[in-house]
N, C-alpha and C positions, 0 to 999 in steps of 0.2 A: 397544515402549516404550524410551525412551532414558534413560540415566543423565544427569541434568541438575542443574546448580546453579540452583535456582529462587529468585528474589528475592521476599521478602515482609517486611513489618514486623510489629510486635506488633499492629497493627490489621488483620492479614490477614483475620480473620473479619469478616463484615459487621457493622458497628456502627450503621448507619443504614438504616431500612427504605426511605428515599427516596434510596438510593445504588445505583450499579451496581458489581458486582465484575467488573473487566475484566482479562483476561490479555493481555499484549503479547508477541509473538514477533518475533525478529529476522528473519534470512533463512530462509525456509522451505525453499527448494530442492526443492519437490515432495514433501516428506516429511510430508504431512498426517496419515497414520495414526499415526505416532509422536508427533506433536505432540498430537493429540487423546487418545491413550492416556496420555500423560504428565499431561495436565490431568485426565483422569478419575481417575487414581491419586491425584493431588493432592487432588481433591475428597473422595475416600474417606478419605485420611489426615487432612485438616483438617476434615472434616464440614461442608462448605460447598457452595455452588452458584455456579459462575461464569456470568455473564450474557452475556459477549461475548468473542470472541477477535479481536484486531487483529494482522495480519501486515504487516510493514514492507518488503515487496518481495522480489524473487527468488522469487515465489510459485510460478511455473511451472504455470499452469493448462493442462496438456497433456491434451487429450481423446483423442488418437490419434497414430499414427506420423507423420502429416502435420504436426501441430502440433510434434512433437518435432524434425522436420527444420527447422522455422522458429525453433527456439530459438536465441537469440543467445548462442552459446558454441561453442567448438571441438567437433567431432563426437564426440571421444572422451569428452566429459563428458555427452553427452545420454543421459538415462534417462527412461523413461516415467513414473516416479513413481507416486503413488497418487491424484492428483486425479481421474483418469478414473472411478474407482469412485464418486465422489460426483456427478460429472456424469451418469453413466449411471443412478444410482439404486440400484446394488448396495449402496452404503453410504450412510448418512445422517449429515450433519454433526451432532454432538452439541451444538454451540453455534452460535448465530448468529456468522458469521465475516465480517470485512471486511478487504480488502487493497488495497494500492497496487502498481503495477508497479515492477520494478527493472531492473537491467542485463541479467539473464538471463531473458527472458520469450519466450513464443510470441506475437510481436506481431500475427500474423494474427488470432488470436481476440480479443485485447484491443482491437484497432481496431474490431471490430464493436460494442463497448460503449464507444465514445468518451465518451459522457456518463454512463457508469456503468450498472450493472445486475447481475443475477444471473448469475455465471459458472457456478453450479450451485445447486441448491436450498439456501437458507440460507447461501450463500457469495456475498458481495456485492463486486464490483469498484468502486472509487471513480471509475473513469474517468480520463481524462488530467488532469483537475482537477475537483474536486467538493466539495460540502458536503452532508451527510446527517444526519438525526436518528435517534438510537436511544434510546428510553426516556427522553427528556428531555436526553440528552447530544448536543451539536452537534459533529460531527466533520468536519474538512476533510482533503483529501488531494491530493497532486500526484504524477503519474507523469512524471518528467523523463526521457523516452526519449532515448537517445543516437542520434546519426546513424550507423546501421549501414552505410549505403552512402555512399561518399565524394561521389557526385554529389548525394546528398540532404542533405548537411550544412547547406546554407543553408535549405532548406525546413523541415527538422526544427527548426532554430533558430527559424524564424518561428512554427511551431506552439507551441513552448515559450514564446516571448515572448507569444503570444496567450493561452495558458493562464495564465501568470503575471499578465498584465494583468487578466484576469477575476478572479483571486483577490484582487488588490489592490483590487477594488471592494467587497469584503465589509466591512460596517460592524458588523453584529450580532456579539455575543460568540461566539467559537469556544472550545469547551472543550478539544478535542483536535485536533492536526494530525499527519498522518502523511506522511512522505517516506521514500524509500529512502536517499538520500545525506544526509549531515549538512549543516546550514546552515554556510556558510563562516564561520570565526571563532568558532564555538561552543566550541572547545577552550579559548579564553581565559577561559571562565566556569566551568571545572571544574579537575580535577587534571591539568593539562597535562603536568607532569613525570612523573606516574605513567603517563599514556598513552604517553609517549615511551620510558619504560623497557620497556613491553610491546611497543611498535611503533616501534622505533628508526628504521625506514625512512620514517617520517612526518616526520622532523626537518626536511628541506628545505622540504616543503610547509607545515609549521606556521610556520617562520621567514618564508616568503614570503607567508603568509596566503592560501594556495591550497588548503588542505585542506577539501574540502566544496564545496557549491553556493552560489554568490553569489545566484542567484534565490531559493533557499530562505531564506537569511538576510533578504533583502528582504521576503519574505512574513512571516517570524517577527516582524520589527520592526514591520510594519504591522498584522498581525492580533492579535499579543500573546496567543496562546492560553495557557490554563492549563498544558497539557501538550503536548510535542512529542516524538514517537517516531520513531526512525530505525534503520537497520541498516547494511548495505553494507561497513563497514570491519572486520567480524568481530572486534569486541571490545566489551566493556561499558564505557560511559562515561556519567557523569551530570554535569549542569551546571545552574546556576540563572542565568538571564538576566534581569537587572533592566531595567525600562523607565522612561522619564522620567516617566510618569504615576504611578509608584509600584507598578505591578503587576509581576509576574514570571512567567516561563515556566520550568517544570521540564522540562528536556531529558533524555531517556534514549535511548541507543543500546544495542542488544543484539547478541549474537553470532549465528552461524548454528547451525542444528539439527544438532549433533554431540554424541556422548557426552561428558559432563564439561564442557560449555561453558555459559556464561551466556546462554542463548537465550530464557529466559522470565522475565517479571516479572508479578506480580499486584498490583493496586492497587484501592482503593475510590475511586470518582469520584462526587461529588454529582450527583444526577439527580432527575427527577420520581418520582412514585409509580407509574409504568408507563403502559401496558404496555411490556414490553421487546421492541419490534419496530421495524423500519426505517420511516421516513417521509420523503417528499420534503421539501426545505427551501424555504420560500417565497421567501426572498431569493435563493437560488442559482438557482431556476427563473427569477426575473425577470432575473438577470444572463445566464443562458443564453439566454433569449428575446431580450434586447437585443443580444447579441454574436454570435448564431448567423449572421446574414447576412454577417459579416466573417471567418468561418473561413478561414484561408489554406491552400488545398489545392494550391497551386503553389509554385514557387520564388520567388514574389514575396511581399513582406511584406503583412500586413493593413493596410488603410487605414481608420481610424475617423473617422466624422464628429464634429464638435465638439459636436453637440447630442443625444447619446445620453441619453435620459431614463429613468433607472432607476426613478424614482418612478412614471411612468405604467405601465411594465411590471409593477411590483410591485402596483399597484392591480388590473391585469388578472389577475395570478396570484392575488391574494387572493380575487377573485371566483370564479375557477376552483375554488379549493380549498374555499371556504365554500359555494358554491351547488351545485357538482357533486361535492364530496367526493373530489377526485382527488389526495389526498396519499399514497395507497398506491402502491407501486412496481408497474410492469408485471410480469406473471407471467413466470417463467422459461420459456424456449423453447430447445430444442436446434437447432443449425444444422449439426451434423456427427455422424456415428455415432461412438460411443465405441470405444475400443480393445478389441479382442477378443483375449485372450492365446492363444486356440486358432486364430485366423485372422488373425495379424498381417499388416498391410499391405493389407487388403481394405476398410478403412473408406472411406466416401465422404461428401461433403457432402450434406446433406439438401436444401439450396437451391443452385441453380446460381450460380456466380460471375457477377457482372455485368461489364460491359465494363471497369470500372476494376480488376478483379481481386480483389474482396473479396466476402464474403457479407453480405447484409443481415440484421441481427438484428431480430426482431420487437419486442424490447424498445425498441431505439433508435427504430424506426419508430413505435411507440406513443407514446413520449414526445414526439417531434417533432410527431406529429399532434395530441396533446393541447395542445401549445403553439401550434398553428396555424402551423407553420413548414414550410419546404420542405426535403426531404431532399437535401442537397448533398454527402454523403460520397462519391458516385460520382466527383466531380471532373469537370473539363472534358474529360478524356481526352487522349490524345496524349502526346508526350514530356515535356511540362512538368508532368505530374502526379506527385505523390509516389509513389515505389515503397515500399509498406508492408512488403515481405517480404525484400528483399535485405539481406544481412548481411555486414559485413566486420569485421575486428578493430578495436576501439576503442583508439586509442593511449593513452588515459587510464585504461583499465580495469585494475583490480587482477587479476592472473592468478589463475585458480582453483587453480592448483597452486603458489602461492607457498610459500616454504620453511616459513613458520610453519604453514601448513595441512598440509603433508606431515608435519612433525614431530608435529603434534597427532594426525594419523591413526595414525601409527606407535605413539605412546604409548597410543592407545586400542585398538589391535588386541588387546592382551592382555586388555582388559576387555570385549570384544565380547559374550561369552556372558552375563556378569553384567549388562551394559547392557540386554540384551533383557528382563530380568525385574525390574529394580529401579530405583527412583528415589531419589537421595540428596538429602535435604532439609537445608538449613542450620539451624544453631541460631539462636535469636532474639538477634541482636547488632546493635549500632548501627553498621552498615556505611554509611559516607558515600556509597557509590554507590547506596544504596537510595532510589529516588525518593519513596517513601512517607513518608520522615522529614520533620521540620520544616525550614523554610528555613535555620535556623541551621546545620544539618548540611552545607550546601553551601558555606558560607563558607570 
């Protein structure tokens, strides 16, 4: 268990039986056990029940040492983490958990679940872009994967453009959106000067309006979700983005999972009366079905016809869901043996790699089959196909060992023993960074 500064407001306890109590985590960095333990302690202290955990990237769903070698970060930072325990069934996730990818992920495994799926029992990956329903709360997410191989820079850009284009087709209301990076320009809607006092090295990017992701801001302005959660920059930051139609998006970024850091926030989100379980989204299935034939798996961009009829695809999906009742997610399936701490390095893939160099996941195959689509993720083969696993240093990446993080770790070394057994909870105060407060607190 970690010593954590956990955000909550005076409405922390559930006040509405038709609401979900949701915990939001910043960068997980593979430390699931400590995150879950912190939440369980919080439940005990507050005498409440958390319905869902949202993780905003750098989740590190590492099943074994092969995945660890595929992790997009320098070798000295690669650790097996604790996800493999939940993947193998040794441990069970105490909360339904949903996550998006970040800068430091085992891209080989996440590629198997391009359209989303169970990374482990009760732990759901949003896919490279996706919308899912949980207990009446509609959640969208985007994994803006970096081009880890210089030769793949153009092809990865085309996939990102394709995913963003799909998300921009969403018209139904989105309650929550999750991204790893911040939407570019969101700092202008919060305490920008306070951020720069904590993170002075952001000054140039803020002045040039380059801090964050431009596609993410494009999605925020189009979808106008009630909440937007991010991580990546290793600091807590809240903002209120007003839209021209009078609505507003409450933005919150959180820190990474370290002792004494603001890495968790708990809030109450209006929802239906249950059940609290994941369901496929009708509109997103229609968008997936319409755009699947144009998925760019080479270094050439996607070419879309002008007559894509989302309405006809939605009618088709509506019938699929109503007649056949296929709104439940495909069942979890393992595709590689989990890490064995007594026999490290001996794990193997349960299914042979195909000619494109990746493992087919039964969940992805089941979804594609249900939508009556062709499985195209194998790609055309040859040198023009995207290399999913090669990694090089990203020139825009924030170093894992930046000075601030080194200093923070040094400061926390003396607290390590206490951190393993205690959680520090804040007093009830009107903190303007608490996203649960009224909109006037963000002005």
